[in-house]
C-alpha positions as CSV (number, residue, x, y, z in Angstrom):
1,M,6.9,57.7,-40.1
2,D,7.6,59.8,-37.0
3,L,5.1,57.6,-35.0
4,V,7.0,54.5,-36.1
5,I,10.2,56.0,-34.9
6,A,8.7,57.0,-31.6
7,L,7.3,53.4,-31.1
8,S,10.4,51.7,-32.5
9,P,11.7,50.3,-29.1
10,L,8.3,48.7,-28.4
11,L,7.9,47.5,-32.0
12,A,11.4,46.1,-32.1
13,V,10.9,44.0,-29.0
14,G,7.4,42.7,-30.1
15,F,8.5,42.0,-33.7
16,G,11.7,40.4,-32.4
17,G,9.7,38.1,-30.2
18,L,7.6,36.9,-33.1
19,M,10.7,36.3,-35.2
20,L,12.4,34.4,-32.4
21,M,9.3,32.2,-32.0
22,L,9.3,31.4,-35.7
23,A,13.1,30.7,-35.6
24,E,12.5,28.3,-32.7
25,A,9.6,26.6,-34.4
26,F,11.0,26.2,-37.8
27,G,14.7,26.0,-37.1
28,K,16.8,22.9,-37.6
29,P,16.4,20.6,-34.6
30,S,19.6,20.0,-32.6
31,E,20.7,16.5,-31.5
32,E,19.2,17.1,-28.0
33,G,15.9,17.7,-29.7
34,I,15.8,14.3,-31.4
35,S,14.8,11.1,-29.5
36,K,17.7,8.7,-29.4
37,T,15.4,5.7,-29.6
38,T,12.7,6.7,-32.1
39,G,14.4,9.5,-34.0
40,D,11.3,11.7,-33.6
41,V,11.7,15.4,-33.1
42,V,10.9,16.0,-29.4
43,D,11.6,19.7,-29.2
44,A,13.0,21.6,-32.2
45,G,14.4,24.3,-29.8
46,A,16.0,22.0,-27.3
47,G,19.8,22.4,-27.2
48,R,19.6,25.7,-29.0
49,G,19.6,27.9,-25.9
50,A,22.8,29.7,-26.8
51,E,21.7,30.9,-30.2
52,L,18.2,31.8,-29.1
53,G,19.5,33.6,-26.1
54,L,22.0,35.5,-28.2
55,G,19.1,36.4,-30.6
56,A,16.9,37.6,-27.7
57,S,19.7,39.7,-26.2
58,V,20.4,41.3,-29.6
59,V,16.8,42.2,-30.0
60,L,16.6,43.7,-26.5
61,I,19.8,45.6,-26.8
62,A,18.5,47.0,-30.1
63,G,15.4,48.1,-28.2
64,A,17.5,49.9,-25.7
65,V,19.6,51.6,-28.4
66,M,16.4,52.7,-30.2
67,A,15.1,54.2,-26.9
68,V,18.3,56.2,-26.6
69,G,17.9,57.3,-30.2
70,V,14.4,58.5,-29.7
71,W,15.6,60.3,-26.6
72,I,18.3,62.1,-28.6
73,V,15.9,63.0,-31.4
74,G,13.4,64.2,-28.8
75,P,10.0,62.6,-28.5
76,E,8.3,66.0,-28.3
77,T,9.5,66.8,-31.8
78,L,8.0,63.7,-33.4
79,E,4.6,64.2,-35.1
80,G,2.0,61.6,-34.5
81,V,3.0,60.8,-30.9
82,A,-0.3,62.4,-29.8
83,D,-2.2,59.9,-32.0
84,V,-1.5,57.0,-29.6
85,A,-2.0,59.1,-26.4
86,P,-3.3,58.6,-23.8
87,Y,-3.0,54.9,-24.3
88,L,0.7,55.0,-24.9
89,L,2.7,58.1,-23.7
90,I,6.0,58.5,-25.6
91,D,7.9,60.9,-23.4
92,R,11.3,60.9,-21.7
93,F,9.9,59.2,-18.6
94,S,8.7,56.2,-20.6
95,L,11.9,56.2,-22.7
96,F,14.1,56.1,-19.6
97,F,12.2,53.1,-18.3
98,T,12.2,51.4,-21.8
99,F,16.0,51.5,-21.8
100,V,16.2,50.1,-18.3
101,L,13.6,47.3,-19.0
102,C,15.4,46.3,-22.3
103,L,18.7,46.3,-20.4
104,G,17.3,44.0,-17.7
105,G,15.7,41.8,-20.4
106,A,19.0,41.5,-22.3
107,F,20.8,40.4,-19.1
108,T,18.1,37.8,-18.6
109,A,18.5,36.5,-22.1
110,L,22.3,36.2,-21.8
111,L,22.0,34.5,-18.4
112,G,19.4,32.1,-19.8
113,G,21.5,31.2,-22.8
114,G,24.2,29.9,-20.5
115,Y,22.1,28.6,-17.6
116,L,19.4,26.5,-19.3
117,P,21.7,24.3,-21.4
118,E,24.0,23.7,-18.4
119,H,21.1,22.5,-16.2
120,R,19.3,20.5,-18.9
121,I,16.2,22.6,-18.9
122,D,16.9,24.1,-22.3
123,R,13.2,24.9,-23.1
124,S,13.2,27.0,-26.2
125,E,10.0,28.9,-25.2
126,F,12.0,30.7,-22.5
127,F,13.4,33.4,-24.8
128,P,10.2,34.4,-26.6
129,L,8.5,34.6,-23.2
130,V,11.2,36.9,-22.0
131,L,10.7,39.1,-25.1
132,F,6.9,39.2,-24.8
133,S,7.0,39.9,-21.1
134,T,9.5,42.7,-21.7
135,F,7.1,44.0,-24.4
136,G,4.3,44.0,-21.8
137,A,6.6,45.8,-19.3
138,I,7.5,48.5,-21.8
139,A,3.8,49.0,-22.7
140,L,3.0,49.2,-19.0
141,A,5.7,51.9,-18.5
142,M,4.2,53.8,-21.4
143,S,0.6,53.5,-20.3
144,G,-1.4,56.7,-19.7
145,D,-4.8,55.0,-19.6
146,L,-6.3,52.4,-17.3
147,L,-7.1,50.2,-20.3
148,S,-3.6,50.0,-21.7
149,L,-2.3,49.8,-18.1
150,F,-4.2,46.6,-17.5
151,V,-3.3,45.1,-20.9
152,G,0.4,45.8,-20.4
153,L,0.3,44.5,-16.8
154,E,-1.3,41.2,-17.9
155,T,1.0,40.8,-20.9
156,M,4.0,41.1,-18.7
157,S,2.6,38.8,-16.0
158,L,1.4,35.9,-18.1
159,G,4.8,35.4,-19.5
160,V,6.4,35.5,-16.0
161,Y,4.0,32.8,-14.8
162,C,5.3,30.5,-17.5
163,L,8.9,31.4,-16.8
164,I,8.6,30.4,-13.1
165,G,7.2,27.0,-14.0
166,L,9.7,26.3,-16.7
167,R,11.3,23.5,-14.7
168,R,8.4,21.1,-15.4
169,G,9.6,18.2,-13.3
170,S,10.1,20.3,-10.2
171,A,7.3,20.3,-7.7
172,R,8.8,23.4,-6.1
173,A,8.7,25.3,-9.5
174,T,5.1,24.2,-10.1
175,E,4.0,25.3,-6.6
176,A,5.8,28.7,-7.1
177,A,4.2,29.3,-10.5
178,L,0.7,28.4,-9.2
179,K,1.1,30.5,-6.1
180,Y,2.3,33.5,-8.1
181,F,-0.5,33.0,-10.7
182,L,-3.3,32.8,-8.0
183,L,-2.0,35.8,-6.0
184,G,-1.2,37.7,-9.2
185,S,-4.7,37.2,-10.5
186,F,-6.1,38.4,-7.2
187,A,-3.9,41.5,-7.4
188,A,-4.9,42.1,-11.0
189,A,-8.6,41.9,-9.9
190,L,-8.0,44.5,-7.3
191,T,-6.4,46.8,-9.8
192,L,-9.3,46.2,-12.2
193,F,-11.9,47.0,-9.5
194,G,-10.0,50.2,-8.7
195,A,-10.1,51.1,-12.4
196,A,-13.8,50.5,-12.6
197,L,-14.4,52.7,-9.6
198,L,-12.3,55.5,-11.0
199,Y,-14.2,55.3,-14.3
200,G,-17.6,55.3,-12.5
201,A,-16.6,58.2,-10.3
202,T,-14.8,60.4,-12.8
203,G,-16.1,59.3,-16.2
204,H,-12.5,59.0,-17.5
205,T,-10.0,56.1,-18.0
206,D,-7.0,58.3,-19.0
207,L,-4.8,59.3,-16.0
208,V,-4.8,63.0,-17.0
209,G,-8.6,63.2,-17.2
210,I,-8.8,61.3,-13.9
211,G,-6.4,63.8,-12.2
212,E,-8.4,66.8,-13.5
213,A,-11.7,65.3,-12.3
214,V,-10.3,64.4,-8.9
215,A,-9.1,68.0,-8.5
216,T,-12.7,69.2,-8.7
217,I,-13.8,67.3,-5.5
218,G,-15.3,69.7,-3.1
219,Q,-16.1,72.4,-5.6
220,P,-19.8,73.5,-5.9
221,D,-20.3,72.1,-9.4
222,S,-18.3,68.9,-9.0
223,T,-20.0,65.6,-9.6
224,V,-17.0,63.5,-8.3
225,A,-17.5,61.9,-4.9
226,A,-14.5,61.5,-2.7
227,M,-15.3,58.0,-1.3
228,P,-15.1,56.0,-4.5
229,V,-11.9,57.8,-5.4
230,L,-10.3,57.0,-2.1
231,L,-11.4,53.3,-2.3
232,A,-10.0,53.2,-5.9
233,L,-6.7,54.6,-4.6
234,A,-6.5,51.9,-1.9
235,L,-7.3,49.1,-4.4
236,T,-4.7,50.4,-6.9
237,L,-2.0,50.7,-4.3
238,A,-2.7,47.1,-3.2
239,G,-2.6,45.7,-6.7
240,L,0.6,47.5,-7.7
241,G,2.1,46.9,-4.2
242,F,1.9,43.2,-5.1
243,K,3.9,43.7,-8.3
244,V,6.7,45.7,-6.5
245,A,6.7,43.1,-3.8
246,A,6.1,45.6,-0.9
247,V,5.2,44.3,2.5
248,P,2.5,43.1,3.2
249,F,1.9,42.1,-0.4
250,H,5.2,40.1,-0.6
251,Q,4.2,36.6,0.4
252,W,4.7,35.2,-3.1
253,T,8.2,36.5,-3.6
254,P,10.5,34.0,-1.7
255,D,8.8,30.9,-3.1
256,A,8.6,32.3,-6.6
257,Y,12.2,33.5,-6.6
258,E,13.5,30.2,-5.2
259,G,11.4,27.9,-7.4
260,A,12.0,29.7,-10.7
261,P,15.2,29.1,-12.8
262,T,17.7,31.7,-11.7
263,P,17.5,33.7,-15.0
264,A,13.8,34.0,-14.5
265,T,14.4,35.1,-10.9
266,A,16.6,37.8,-12.2
267,F,13.9,38.9,-14.6
268,M,11.3,39.2,-11.9
269,A,13.7,41.0,-9.6
270,A,14.8,43.6,-12.2
271,V,12.2,44.0,-15.1
272,V,8.9,43.2,-13.3
273,K,9.7,45.4,-10.3
274,T,11.0,48.3,-12.4
275,A,7.9,48.3,-14.7
276,A,5.6,48.2,-11.7
277,F,7.4,51.2,-10.2
278,A,7.1,53.1,-13.5
279,I,3.3,52.8,-13.6
280,L,3.1,53.3,-9.8
281,L,4.8,56.7,-10.2
282,R,2.7,57.6,-13.2
283,V,-0.6,56.7,-11.5
284,L,0.2,58.5,-8.2
285,L,1.7,61.6,-9.7
286,V,-0.8,62.1,-12.6
287,G,-4.0,60.3,-11.6
288,F,-3.8,61.0,-7.9
289,G,-1.5,64.0,-8.0
290,E,-4.1,66.5,-6.6
291,E,-2.7,68.6,-3.8
292,R,-4.9,67.1,-1.1
293,L,-4.1,63.6,-2.1
294,M,-0.4,64.4,-2.0
295,S,-0.6,65.8,1.5
296,W,0.6,64.1,4.6
297,G,-2.7,64.5,6.4
298,T,-5.2,63.3,3.9
299,G,-3.3,61.7,1.0
300,W,-1.3,58.7,0.0
301,P,2.3,59.7,1.1
302,P,1.9,58.3,4.6
303,V,0.6,55.0,3.2
304,I,3.6,54.8,0.9
305,A,5.9,55.7,3.8
306,T,4.4,52.9,5.9
307,L,4.9,50.4,3.1
308,A,8.5,51.6,2.8
309,V,9.2,51.1,6.5
310,L,7.6,47.7,6.5
311,S,9.3,46.5,3.3
312,M,12.8,47.7,4.4
313,T,12.5,46.3,7.9
314,V,10.8,42.9,7.2
315,G,12.9,42.4,4.1
316,N,16.2,43.0,5.8
317,V,15.4,41.2,9.0
318,V,14.1,38.1,7.4
319,A,16.9,38.1,4.7
320,G,19.5,37.9,7.5
321,R,17.9,34.6,8.7
322,Q,18.0,32.8,5.4
323,E,20.3,29.9,4.6
324,S,19.4,29.9,0.9
325,V,21.2,32.6,-1.1
326,K,18.3,32.9,-3.6
327,R,15.8,33.3,-0.7
328,M,18.1,35.9,0.8
329,L,18.2,37.8,-2.5
330,A,14.4,37.5,-2.7
331,Y,13.9,39.2,0.7
332,S,16.7,41.6,-0.2
333,S,14.6,42.7,-3.3
334,I,11.7,43.4,-0.9
335,A,14.0,45.6,1.1
336,H,15.2,47.4,-2.0
337,A,11.5,48.0,-3.0
338,G,11.2,49.7,0.4
339,V,14.1,52.0,-0.4
340,A,12.5,53.0,-3.7
341,L,9.2,53.6,-1.9
342,V,11.1,56.1,0.3
343,G,11.8,58.1,-2.9
344,V,8.1,57.8,-3.9
345,A,7.0,59.1,-0.5
346,A,9.5,62.0,-0.9
347,T,7.6,63.3,-4.0
348,I,5.3,65.0,-1.4
349,R,7.5,68.1,-1.6
350,S,10.4,67.7,-4.1
351,T,8.4,65.9,-6.8
352,E,10.9,66.1,-9.7
353,D,14.1,65.5,-7.6
354,A,12.5,62.6,-5.7
355,T,11.1,61.0,-8.9
356,A,14.6,61.3,-10.5
357,S,16.1,59.6,-7.5
358,V,13.7,56.7,-7.9
359,L,14.5,56.4,-11.6
360,F,18.2,56.4,-11.0
361,Y,17.9,53.9,-8.1
362,L,15.9,51.5,-10.3
363,L,18.6,51.7,-13.0
364,V,21.3,50.9,-10.5
365,Y,19.2,48.2,-8.9
366,T,18.5,46.5,-12.2
367,V,22.2,46.3,-13.1
368,S,23.3,45.2,-9.7
369,T,20.6,42.5,-9.3
370,A,21.2,41.1,-12.7
371,G,24.9,40.9,-12.0
372,A,24.4,39.3,-8.6
373,F,22.2,36.5,-10.1
374,G,24.6,36.1,-13.0
375,A,27.5,35.6,-10.5
376,L,25.4,33.1,-8.6
377,I,24.8,31.2,-11.8
378,L,28.5,31.2,-12.7
379,C,29.4,29.8,-9.2
380,G,27.4,26.5,-9.8
381,S,27.0,23.9,-12.5
382,R,24.6,21.0,-13.2
383,G,24.3,18.8,-10.1
384,A,26.4,21.2,-8.1
385,E,24.4,24.4,-8.2
386,A,25.2,27.2,-5.8
387,V,22.1,27.5,-3.6
388,S,23.1,27.9,0.1
389,Y,25.8,29.8,1.9
390,E,27.6,26.5,2.5
391,D,27.6,25.8,-1.2
392,L,29.7,29.0,-1.7
393,A,32.3,28.1,1.0
394,G,35.8,28.5,-0.5
395,I,34.5,29.4,-4.0
396,A,37.1,32.2,-4.1
397,K,39.8,29.6,-4.4
398,R,38.0,27.5,-7.0
399,H,36.8,30.4,-9.1
400,P,38.3,33.8,-7.9
401,A,36.8,35.7,-10.9
402,A,33.2,34.7,-10.0
403,A,33.8,35.4,-6.3
404,L,35.2,38.8,-7.1
405,A,32.3,39.7,-9.4
406,F,29.7,38.4,-6.9
407,S,31.4,40.6,-4.2
408,L,31.2,43.7,-6.4
409,F,27.5,43.3,-7.0
410,L,26.8,42.5,-3.3
411,L,28.7,45.6,-2.3
412,S,26.6,47.6,-4.7
413,L,23.4,46.2,-3.4
414,A,24.6,47.0,0.1
415,G,25.4,50.6,-0.9
416,F,29.2,50.7,-0.4
417,P,31.1,53.4,-2.3
418,P,32.3,53.8,-5.0
419,T,29.7,51.4,-6.5
420,A,26.5,52.6,-8.2
421,G,24.4,51.3,-5.3
422,F,26.0,53.9,-2.9
423,F,24.9,56.8,-5.1
424,G,21.5,55.2,-5.7
425,K,20.7,55.2,-2.0
426,L,22.4,58.5,-1.4
427,Y,20.1,60.3,-3.9
428,V,17.0,58.6,-2.6
429,F,17.8,59.5,1.0
430,Q,18.8,63.0,0.0
431,S,15.4,63.5,-1.7
432,A,13.7,62.3,1.5
433,I,15.7,64.8,3.5
434,D,14.7,67.6,1.2
435,S,11.1,66.6,1.8
436,E,11.8,66.7,5.6
437,L,11.1,62.9,6.0
438,Y,13.9,62.6,8.6
439,V,12.5,59.6,10.5
440,L,12.1,57.7,7.2
441,V,15.7,58.4,6.4
442,I,16.9,57.2,9.8
443,I,15.0,54.0,9.4
444,G,16.4,53.6,5.9
445,L,20.0,54.0,7.2
446,V,19.5,51.5,10.0
447,N,18.1,49.0,7.6
448,S,21.1,49.6,5.2
449,L,23.3,48.6,8.1
450,I,21.3,45.4,8.6
451,G,21.4,44.7,4.9
452,A,25.2,45.0,4.9
453,Y,25.4,42.1,7.4
454,Y,23.9,39.4,5.1
455,Y,25.7,40.7,2.0
456,V,29.0,40.6,3.8
457,R,28.1,37.2,5.2
458,V,28.2,35.8,1.6
459,M,31.6,37.2,1.1
460,V,32.8,35.7,4.4
461,Y,31.7,32.3,3.2
462,M,33.4,32.7,-0.2
463,Y,36.7,34.0,1.1
464,M,37.1,32.8,4.7
465,R,35.3,29.5,5.0
466,E,36.1,26.0,3.8
467,P,33.6,23.4,2.7
468,V,32.4,21.1,5.5
469,P,33.8,17.6,4.8
470,G,31.3,15.5,2.9
471,A,29.0,18.5,2.3
472,P,27.9,19.4,-1.3
473,V,30.2,21.9,-2.9
474,A,29.2,24.1,-5.8
475,K,31.3,23.6,-8.9
476,P,31.7,26.7,-11.1
477,M,30.4,26.5,-14.7
478,S,31.9,27.9,-17.9
479,S,29.7,30.0,-20.1
480,G,30.7,32.9,-22.4
481,M,27.2,34.3,-22.3
482,V,27.0,34.4,-18.6
483,T,30.5,35.8,-18.4
484,S,29.6,38.5,-20.9
485,A,26.5,39.5,-18.9
486,I,28.6,39.7,-15.7
487,V,31.4,41.8,-17.3
488,L,28.8,44.2,-18.8
489,A,27.0,44.5,-15.4
490,A,30.3,45.1,-13.6
491,L,31.3,47.8,-15.9
492,L,28.0,49.5,-15.5
493,V,28.1,49.2,-11.7
494,L,31.5,50.8,-11.6
495,G,30.7,53.4,-14.3
496,L,27.5,54.5,-12.7
497,G,29.3,54.7,-9.3
498,I,32.3,56.6,-10.5
499,L,30.6,58.8,-13.1
500,P,26.9,59.0,-12.1
501,G,26.3,62.5,-13.6
502,V,25.1,61.6,-17.1
503,S,22.6,59.0,-16.0
504,L,21.4,61.2,-13.2
505,D,20.9,64.1,-15.5
506,M,18.8,61.8,-17.8
507,A,16.8,60.7,-14.8
508,I,16.1,64.3,-13.9
509,A,15.0,65.1,-17.4
510,A,12.8,62.0,-17.5
511,A,11.2,63.0,-14.1
512,A,10.5,66.5,-15.4
513,R,8.4,64.9,-18.2
514,G,6.9,62.1,-16.2
515,G,4.2,64.2,-14.4
């Protein structure tokens, strides 16, 4: 029974996905799902986006609540947790990420429930795919073994490939899905090759066993060779670097974000990235946490720091040159991955504090990003979607509430106080200072200033520009589900910014259990 309680968040999301799929398949078809000419049922789920989206969001919120419940009970007090280890690790680290992932998935479901019917792409498979992909993301965050890592990674990814190509009649969506699938398959192969090398070199697939075997390198009785381990580390970093969209593994991001339906874009930016960082931290700190591999001279911290600098700089510079708001947010997500990587690099000296800063930053980023994409959805409607900066010109007069919400989330992403984004960046840079990574902090601050430019630019168009005569103008939509998601995200952005103490304490407790 204790094991069922410990696994309840994962089981709730998986079982909920199955029930939602059955509800979609056997539910009463709507009028939109029946052909007007023949009377045949075309799609039993078409036109039922609102109810399916509400059901998916309830399941995911229940998963988040269960994660909090297990946290309060204490996973270390539940018997049977060791029975699923090392394949699934039920600790405070994985519970923290489970909460964040379920929260991001719930935002996606709410946004999809309003967006898909409005834009006549009300494909019922969207919501079960969101649930099953979130299930894979949670399993990935819980993974303590290379086998469960790969299964969780692919379970999450396969659903996302389908979400990107949901708009079947769009050549851009098809291209984006195919590109992400091909590059994702290549990245998965790199990860798998790295896992095979690790198993061959150490004889273990569990991360703890790998870490212990790697620590024996150089000892007289050691049978572990250094070269296969270093090559496996490089392959693993490349594979997971693709999932977090770090430069130079970011090429898929702009096209996939732009071609996908906006709720699917929000899911990729929040859930997929967060799950990838969860397993990246676990792999580096447990599997490759040996002192020599965590040193600046012979380990992975300088590689992570280089990826952080490239991601922040390339992401921010290219984002400032975009005319599409979705592509701007795509490159912005690359820059935010770079900020999180600063925290990962800072684990070189202040492991727990730096890890906690990354966890808190990912929570803040998930909420802010979901809110930003929700506000972008609310600013447009079918045939008049908000895509470019010009589309948003004067939107503050036509829909002041949407403009205000969008501005709040943009300020949080830019790191302005008193929003949650300010404290997220503050804690990451503080952990880097504690680790004496001063150059990395300076580069991060400069990039934050660059990022503020293109975020404020959106606000300038919304409040200080008028539409060009004859140019397309975005017309705001009306959706209770999208509005609910935005209101919840706004409350969290302000709450985490004004009172960050509780969530930061939880991140610190999770970091203490994550290694």
